[in-house]
C-alpha positions in Angstrom: -164.5 15.5 -13.3 -163.1 17.3 -16.4 -161.8 20.1 -14.1 -160.1 17.6 -11.9 -158.4 16.0 -14.9 -157.2 19.4 -16.1 -155.7 20.2 -12.7 -153.9 16.8 -12.7 -152.6 17.4 -16.3 -151.4 20.9 -15.4 -149.6 19.5 -12.3 -147.9 16.8 -14.4 -146.8 19.4 -17.0 -145.3 21.6 -14.3 -143.5 18.6 -12.8 -142.0 17.7 -16.2 -140.9 21.2 -16.8 -139.3 21.2 -13.4 -137.4 18.0 -14.1 -136.2 19.4 -17.4 -135.0 22.6 -15.7 -133.4 21.1 -12.7 -132.7 17.4 -13.8 -130.9 16.2 -16.8 -130.2 19.7 -18.2 -128.7 21.0 -15.0 -124.9 21.4 -15.4 -122.8 19.1 -13.3 -120.4 20.7 -10.9 -117.2 19.7 -9.2 -117.8 19.0 -5.5 -114.2 20.2 -4.7 -114.0 23.4 -6.7 -117.6 24.3 -7.7 -116.6 24.7 -11.3 -118.9 23.4 -14.0 -118.1 20.3 -15.9 -118.4 20.2 -19.7 -118.7 24.0 -19.8 -116.6 25.9 -22.2 -117.0 29.1 -20.1 -115.5 27.4 -17.1 -112.4 25.8 -18.4 -114.1 23.1 -20.5 -113.1 20.1 -18.3 -114.9 17.1 -19.7 -116.6 14.4 -17.6 -118.2 11.5 -19.4 -121.9 10.8 -19.0 -121.1 7.1 -19.6 -121.1 5.5 -16.1 -121.4 1.8 -16.8 -119.1 -0.7 -18.6 -120.9 -2.4 -21.4 -120.4 -6.1 -21.9 -118.1 -6.9 -24.7 -119.1 -9.4 -27.5 -119.1 -13.0 -26.4 -118.6 -12.3 -22.7 -120.7 -12.9 -19.6 -120.4 -11.1 -16.2 -118.9 -13.0 -13.3 -119.6 -11.4 -9.9 -116.5 -11.8 -7.8 -116.1 -13.0 -4.2 -114.2 -15.3 -1.9 -113.9 -19.0 -2.4 -111.8 -22.0 -1.6 -109.4 -22.5 -4.4 -107.8 -25.9 -5.0 -108.5 -29.6 -4.6 -112.1 -30.6 -3.8 -111.4 -34.3 -3.7 -108.5 -36.7 -2.9 -105.2 -35.9 -4.6 -104.9 -39.3 -6.4 -102.0 -38.1 -8.5 -99.9 -37.1 -5.5 -98.9 -33.9 -7.1 -99.7 -31.7 -4.0 -100.0 -28.8 -6.4 -103.5 -27.6 -5.5 -103.7 -27.3 -1.7 -107.0 -25.7 -0.8 -106.7 -22.0 0.2 -109.1 -19.2 0.6 -108.8 -16.5 -2.1 -110.8 -13.5 -3.3 -111.4 -12.8 -7.0 -112.5 -9.4 -8.2 -115.5 -9.3 -10.6 -114.6 -9.8 -14.3 -116.0 -10.9 -17.6 -115.2 -14.3 -19.3 -116.2 -15.8 -22.6 -119.4 -17.8 -22.5 -117.8 -20.5 -24.7 -114.4 -21.6 -25.8 -113.0 -19.9 -28.8 -114.2 -21.9 -31.8 -112.5 -22.7 -35.2 -114.6 -20.1 -37.0 -113.5 -17.4 -34.6 -109.9 -18.3 -35.1 -110.3 -18.4 -38.8 -111.8 -14.9 -38.7 -108.6 -13.9 -36.9 -106.4 -15.5 -39.6 -108.5 -13.7 -42.3 -107.6 -10.3 -40.7 -104.0 -11.2 -40.2 -103.6 -12.4 -43.8 -105.3 -9.3 -45.2 -103.8 -6.6 -43.0 -100.3 -8.1 -43.0 -100.2 -9.3 -46.6 -96.7 -8.2 -47.6 -93.6 -10.5 -47.9 -92.1 -8.7 -44.9 -95.0 -10.1 -42.8 -94.7 -13.7 -43.9 -93.5 -14.8 -40.4 -96.5 -13.0 -38.8 -99.0 -14.9 -41.0 -97.3 -18.3 -40.5 -96.8 -17.7 -36.8 -100.6 -17.3 -36.3 -101.5 -20.7 -37.8 -102.7 -23.4 -35.5 -100.7 -26.7 -35.5 -103.1 -29.2 -37.1 -100.6 -31.9 -36.7 -101.5 -32.2 -33.0 -104.1 -34.7 -34.2 -101.5 -37.2 -35.4 -100.7 -40.3 -33.4 -98.3 -43.1 -34.2 -100.9 -45.8 -33.7 -104.2 -44.2 -34.7 -105.8 -43.1 -37.9 -106.4 -39.4 -37.3 -105.5 -37.9 -40.7 -109.1 -36.8 -41.3 -108.8 -34.5 -38.3 -105.4 -33.2 -39.5 -106.9 -32.3 -42.8 -110.5 -31.2 -42.0 -111.0 -30.3 -38.3 -109.9 -26.7 -38.4 -111.2 -25.9 -41.9 -114.4 -27.8 -42.7 -117.7 -25.9 -41.9 -119.0 -29.0 -40.0 -116.5 -28.1 -37.3 -117.1 -24.3 -37.3 -118.3 -24.1 -33.7 -116.0 -26.7 -32.3 -113.2 -25.5 -30.0 -110.0 -24.5 -31.8 -107.0 -26.6 -30.7 -103.3 -26.8 -31.7 -102.9 -23.2 -30.4 -99.9 -22.2 -28.2 -100.3 -19.9 -25.2 -98.5 -17.2 -27.2 -101.0 -17.5 -30.1 -103.9 -17.4 -27.7 -102.5 -14.2 -26.1 -102.1 -12.6 -29.6 -105.7 -13.5 -30.4 -106.8 -11.5 -27.4 -104.8 -8.5 -28.6 -106.4 -8.7 -32.0 -109.9 -9.1 -30.6 -109.4 -6.0 -28.4 -108.6 -3.9 -31.4 -111.5 -5.2 -33.5 -114.1 -4.7 -30.8 -112.9 -1.2 -29.9 -112.6 -0.2 -33.6 -116.2 -1.3 -34.1 -117.3 0.7 -31.1 -115.8 3.9 -32.5 -117.4 3.1 -35.9 -120.8 2.6 -34.3 -120.5 5.9 -32.4 -119.4 7.5 -35.8 -116.0 8.5 -34.5 -114.4 6.5 -37.3 -115.7 6.5 -40.9 -117.3 3.2 -41.6 -116.0 3.2 -45.2 -112.5 2.5 -43.8 -113.6 -1.1 -43.3 -114.1 -1.7 -47.0 -110.4 -2.0 -47.7 -108.4 -3.5 -44.9 -105.9 -5.2 -47.1 -102.3 -4.2 -46.7 -102.8 -1.7 -43.8 -100.0 -3.3 -41.8 -98.7 -1.0 -39.1 -101.5 1.6 -40.0 -104.3 -0.8 -38.9 -106.3 0.2 -35.9 -104.6 -0.5 -32.5 -106.3 0.6 -29.3 -103.3 1.9 -27.5 -101.8 3.5 -30.6 -105.1 5.3 -31.1 -105.2 6.6 -27.5 -101.7 7.9 -27.8 -102.4 9.6 -31.0 -100.1 7.4 -33.1 -103.1 6.1 -35.2 -105.5 8.7 -36.6 -108.3 7.0 -38.5 -110.7 9.1 -40.7 -113.4 10.6 -38.4 -117.0 9.7 -39.1 -119.9 12.1 -39.7 -121.0 11.9 -36.0 -117.6 13.1 -34.8 -118.0 16.5 -36.5 -121.7 16.9 -35.7 -122.9 19.5 -33.3 -124.7 16.6 -31.5 -121.3 15.0 -30.7 -121.3 14.8 -26.8 -117.5 15.1 -26.8 -116.2 18.6 -26.8 -112.9 20.4 -26.8 -112.3 23.0 -24.1 -113.6 25.7 -26.5 -116.9 23.8 -27.0 -116.2 22.5 -30.5 -116.8 18.8 -31.3 -113.9 16.6 -30.4 -113.0 13.8 -32.9 -110.4 12.0 -30.8 -111.9 9.6 -28.2 -110.1 9.1 -24.9 -110.4 6.2 -22.4 -112.1 8.6 -20.0 -115.0 8.9 -22.4 -116.2 5.4 -21.5 -116.6 4.3 -25.1 -113.6 1.9 -25.4 -113.5 -1.4 -23.5 -110.5 -2.7 -21.5 -108.4 -5.3 -23.2 -109.4 -8.9 -23.8 -106.9 -11.2 -22.2 -106.4 -14.8 -20.9 -108.1 -15.3 -17.5 -105.9 -15.9 -14.5 -106.0 -19.3 -12.9 -108.0 -18.0 -9.9 -110.5 -16.3 -12.2 -110.9 -19.3 -14.4 -111.4 -21.7 -11.4 -113.8 -19.2 -9.7 -115.9 -18.8 -12.9 -116.0 -22.6 -13.4 -117.3 -23.3 -9.9 -120.0 -20.6 -10.1 -120.7 -21.0 -6.4 -123.4 -18.3 -6.8 -125.6 -21.2 -7.9 -125.2 -22.8 -4.4 -126.4 -19.6 -2.7 -130.2 -20.0 -2.0 -130.6 -16.3 -1.4 -128.4 -14.2 -3.6 -129.0 -10.5 -4.3 -130.7 -10.0 -7.7 -131.1 -6.2 -7.8 -130.0 -3.0 -6.1 -131.7 -2.6 -2.7 -132.2 -6.4 -2.3 -129.9 -7.8 0.3 -128.3 -11.2 -0.3 -126.8 -13.7 2.1 -123.3 -15.2 2.3 -124.3 -18.8 1.8 -122.9 -21.8 0.0 -125.0 -24.9 0.5 -122.9 -27.7 -1.2 -119.3 -28.7 -1.5 -118.8 -28.6 -5.3 -116.5 -30.8 -7.3 -117.5 -30.0 -10.9 -118.6 -26.9 -12.7 -122.3 -27.6 -13.3 -124.9 -26.5 -10.8 -126.9 -29.8 -10.9 -125.6 -32.9 -9.2 -122.3 -31.0 -8.5 -120.5 -34.1 -7.4 -121.6 -36.5 -10.2 -121.2 -36.8 -13.9 -124.9 -37.3 -14.9 -128.0 -35.2 -14.7 -130.0 -36.4 -11.7 -133.2 -34.5 -12.4 -136.3 -36.5 -13.5 -137.3 -36.2 -17.1 -136.1 -37.1 -20.5 -132.6 -35.9 -19.8 -132.2 -37.9 -16.6 -128.9 -39.9 -16.6 -127.3 -37.9 -19.5 -123.7 -36.9 -19.2 -123.0 -33.3 -18.2 -119.7 -33.0 -19.9 -117.6 -34.3 -22.8 -115.0 -36.7 -21.3 -113.5 -40.2 -21.5 -115.5 -42.7 -19.4 -112.8 -45.4 -19.5 -110.3 -47.2 -21.6 -111.5 -47.4 -25.2 -114.8 -45.6 -24.3 -114.9 -42.1 -25.6 -118.6 -41.9 -26.4 -120.5 -45.0 -25.5 -122.5 -47.6 -27.4 -124.1 -47.1 -30.8 -127.8 -46.3 -30.4 -127.2 -44.7 -27.0 -124.0 -42.7 -27.2 -123.3 -41.2 -23.8 -121.8 -37.8 -24.5 -122.4 -38.0 -28.3 -118.8 -36.8 -29.1 -115.8 -39.0 -29.8 -113.4 -36.0 -29.9 -114.5 -32.4 -29.2 -118.1 -31.2 -29.1 -119.6 -27.8 -30.2 -118.7 -25.0 -27.8 -122.3 -24.5 -26.6 -122.9 -28.2 -25.8 -124.1 -29.5 -22.4 -125.5 -27.4 -19.6 -124.0 -24.0 -18.8 -123.1 -23.4 -15.2 -124.7 -20.9 -12.8 -122.9 -18.0 -14.5 -124.1 -19.2 -17.9 -120.7 -20.5 -19.0 -120.3 -23.6 -21.2 -117.8 -26.4 -21.0 -115.7 -25.4 -18.0 -115.4 -29.1 -17.3 -114.5 -31.3 -20.3 -114.3 -30.8 -24.0 -110.9 -29.1 -24.0 -108.4 -28.0 -21.4 -107.9 -24.3 -21.5 -104.8 -22.0 -21.3 -104.8 -19.5 -18.4 -102.5 -16.6 -17.9 -100.5 -18.0 -14.9 -96.9 -19.4 -15.0 -97.0 -22.8 -13.3 -95.5 -23.5 -9.9 -96.6 -26.4 -7.7 -97.2 -24.2 -4.6 -98.9 -21.2 -6.3 -101.8 -21.6 -4.0 -99.7 -20.9 -0.9 -97.3 -18.4 -2.5 -99.7 -16.1 -4.3 -101.6 -13.1 -2.7 -105.0 -14.0 -1.3 -106.7 -11.3 -3.5 -106.4 -11.4 -7.2 -103.7 -14.2 -7.0 -101.5 -14.5 -10.1 -98.0 -15.6 -10.9 -96.5 -14.4 -14.2 -95.8 -10.7 -13.8 -92.9 -9.3 -15.8 -93.7 -5.6 -15.6 -93.4 -3.4 -18.8 -93.6 0.2 -19.8 -94.1 2.1 -23.0 -90.9 3.4 -24.7 -90.3 7.0 -25.6 -87.7 8.1 -28.1 -85.1 10.8 -27.6 -87.7 13.4 -28.4 -90.0 12.2 -25.7 -92.5 10.7 -28.1 -94.1 7.2 -28.2 -93.5 5.1 -31.3 -95.2 2.2 -33.0 -93.5 -1.1 -34.0 -93.8 -2.8 -37.4 -97.1 -4.3 -36.4 -98.7 -1.0 -35.4 -98.4 -1.6 -31.6 -96.9 0.8 -29.2 -93.2 -0.1 -28.5 -92.7 -1.5 -25.0 -89.8 -2.7 -22.9 -89.4 -4.6 -19.7 -88.9 -2.7 -16.5 -85.4 -3.1 -15.1 -84.4 -3.9 -11.5 -82.4 -0.6 -11.4 -85.5 1.5 -11.9 -87.5 -0.7 -9.4 -85.1 -0.9 -6.5 -86.4 2.2 -4.7 -90.1 1.2 -4.8 -91.8 -0.1 -1.7 -94.3 -2.5 -3.4 -91.8 -4.2 -5.7 -88.0 -4.2 -6.3 -87.6 -6.2 -9.5 -89.1 -6.0 -12.9 -89.3 -9.8 -13.5 -91.1 -11.3 -10.6 -92.1 -14.6 -12.2 -89.8 -16.4 -9.7 -90.7 -14.3 -6.7 -90.6 -16.3 -3.5 -90.8 -19.6 -5.3 -87.5 -21.0 -3.9 -85.5 -20.6 -7.1 -82.8 -18.6 -5.3 -82.1 -21.8 -3.4 -81.7 -23.9 -6.5 -78.8 -22.1 -8.1 -76.5 -24.9 -9.3 -72.9 -25.2 -10.4 -71.9 -25.6 -14.1 -74.9 -23.8 -15.7 -73.6 -21.8 -18.7 -76.1 -19.0 -18.7 -78.2 -17.1 -16.1 -81.3 -18.5 -17.8 -80.2 -22.1 -17.1 -79.8 -21.4 -13.4 -82.7 -21.5 -10.9 -85.1 -24.3 -11.6 -82.6 -26.1 -13.9 -85.1 -26.8 -16.7 -84.4 -30.0 -18.5 -81.8 -31.0 -15.9 -83.6 -31.3 -12.6 -87.2 -30.3 -13.5 -89.7 -29.9 -16.4 -91.0 -26.7 -14.9 -89.7 -23.4 -16.4 -90.7 -19.8 -16.6 -92.5 -20.7 -19.8 -94.7 -23.4 -18.1 -98.3 -22.2 -18.2 -101.2 -23.7 -16.4 -104.0 -25.5 -18.2 -107.4 -26.2 -16.6 -110.7 -28.0 -17.1 -110.0 -31.4 -18.5 -110.8 -32.6 -22.0 -112.5 -35.0 -24.3 -109.7 -37.5 -23.7 -109.5 -37.1 -19.9 -111.0 -39.1 -17.0 -113.4 -37.3 -14.6 -110.6 -36.5 -12.1 -109.2 -33.8 -14.4 -112.7 -32.2 -14.9 -112.7 -30.7 -11.4 -111.9 -27.0 -11.7 -109.4 -27.3 -8.8 -107.2 -29.8 -10.8 -104.2 -28.2 -12.5 -101.6 -29.2 -15.1 -99.1 -27.3 -17.2 -97.5 -27.2 -20.7 -94.8 -25.0 -22.1 -96.3 -21.8 -23.6 -94.9 -22.7 -27.1 -96.3 -26.2 -27.1 -99.7 -27.4 -28.5 -102.1 -30.2 -28.1 -105.3 -31.6 -29.5 -106.8 -31.4 -26.0 -106.0 -27.8 -25.3 -107.9 -24.7 -26.4 -108.7 -21.3 -24.7 -111.2 -18.6 -23.9 -110.8 -14.9 -23.2 -111.5 -12.7 -20.2 -111.8 -8.9 -19.5 -111.5 -6.7 -16.5 -114.6 -5.4 -14.8 -114.5 -1.7 -14.1 -116.9 -0.2 -11.5 -119.4 -1.9 -9.2 -118.4 -5.5 -8.3 -122.1 -6.5 -8.5 -122.5 -5.2 -12.1 -124.3 -2.5 -14.0 -127.1 -0.7 -12.1 -125.5 -1.6 -8.8 -123.6 0.6 -6.2 -120.3 0.0 -4.5 -120.4 -0.1 -0.7 -123.3 0.0 1.7 -125.4 3.2 1.4 -127.5 3.7 4.5 -130.5 5.9 4.4 -129.7 7.2 7.9 -126.2 8.6 8.0 -126.3 9.3 11.8 -125.4 5.8 12.8 -124.6 6.7 16.4 -128.2 7.6 17.1 -130.1 4.7 18.6 -133.4 4.0 17.0 -136.2 4.9 19.4 
């Protein structure tokens, strides 16, 4: 018996040695040239070992797919602006909750400290939310004006009074903070640089400026260590990270309308046999027509499962005139205004409050017929293409906020392209060319005739989801309204999203079908 055990041990040792020799330590090679990767003796071309995109703070993964976008019930408003159409959404990430007051105050803290000079007064003031959105001529809302954004009791309630522009700027700031921390955690930036952020201004960390070499933070100890996996062509440790290294995340941004609606419906919860892991085949099934965002009683407002929670409201909304939370001793949604961002049941993707609590800004410019105009894959209206600016010496430059200078693409440089011929395509195929009037003083006033013949402009942005002060009709993810991007409301907040890079089914999963038998023309005998 002992001899048998010795033979087994010897075999295992040999197997481990073989794995070490021919497995992880084997040098990767190019399949097109045969040259070694990450080998200083063969050119030193670097290929990252990072193969999966990590999930950024606060985000959940949303597996993409096809769905019917638009109205799921009768168009009682008669807007005809959400005609049901079939669309496909790529996989992406979205915030599990709405951005809360405490998150936005963290943003203001950084803005106030980094941009503390007199020359940045407009930047600091421009980031402040409008707390006066709570005022009403015939209501006593002054306590909300004074305390809702600042008092710790409301820390994890959704921030409101934020314009679309402010929400987009928050996404930019969040991108830089998350990527800066990733470099600090990997010791490519000295962690001591965080001890004094005050007055950095244009020298503060910006992801794109860093990638272009316009920002050079002090390297950390790990960057100069021999264990640093990043190498220069000569084999010495490389202190500058590139996007190809797989350490930095894509930018946080506002979700598109299609992404937001798809994430809200979470139709994966209606699939009785979805794929859970690599090698397990799922089915293309949706069992119920879904009106609201939750996965239980999808066409009703209350939890229908038996138990202590039976009959409770599934969202924060207004039940009727003068009824925002029910009767004392049995409050129905337990929130007269907003509720904490992690209240109520999450949907099948694990996302909270996609119906009710607050409406949310999305990236799209509003047009009534977006559903029929937009592409059927990754639909979006709002593109105004940009490019980075180079100076006369062919170098990129930073602006006063530390961001890379950008400019809008002109029609002249777009005219010879096959896929687009204009830089500003916000109005593409929306009928504006047929609405050019007589007597408009400027080019900007032509087209839709904002303020003259319509309230829709190129600054009209879509809001989705319904709020604490809305009736159930507006809680359906297919419902859509709009506000001007520089306007605010006590019923409108936001959440962020991020692109998914790699497999559409998530980390640990492959792209495409990988058959074991490649000779598919051979009939199985």
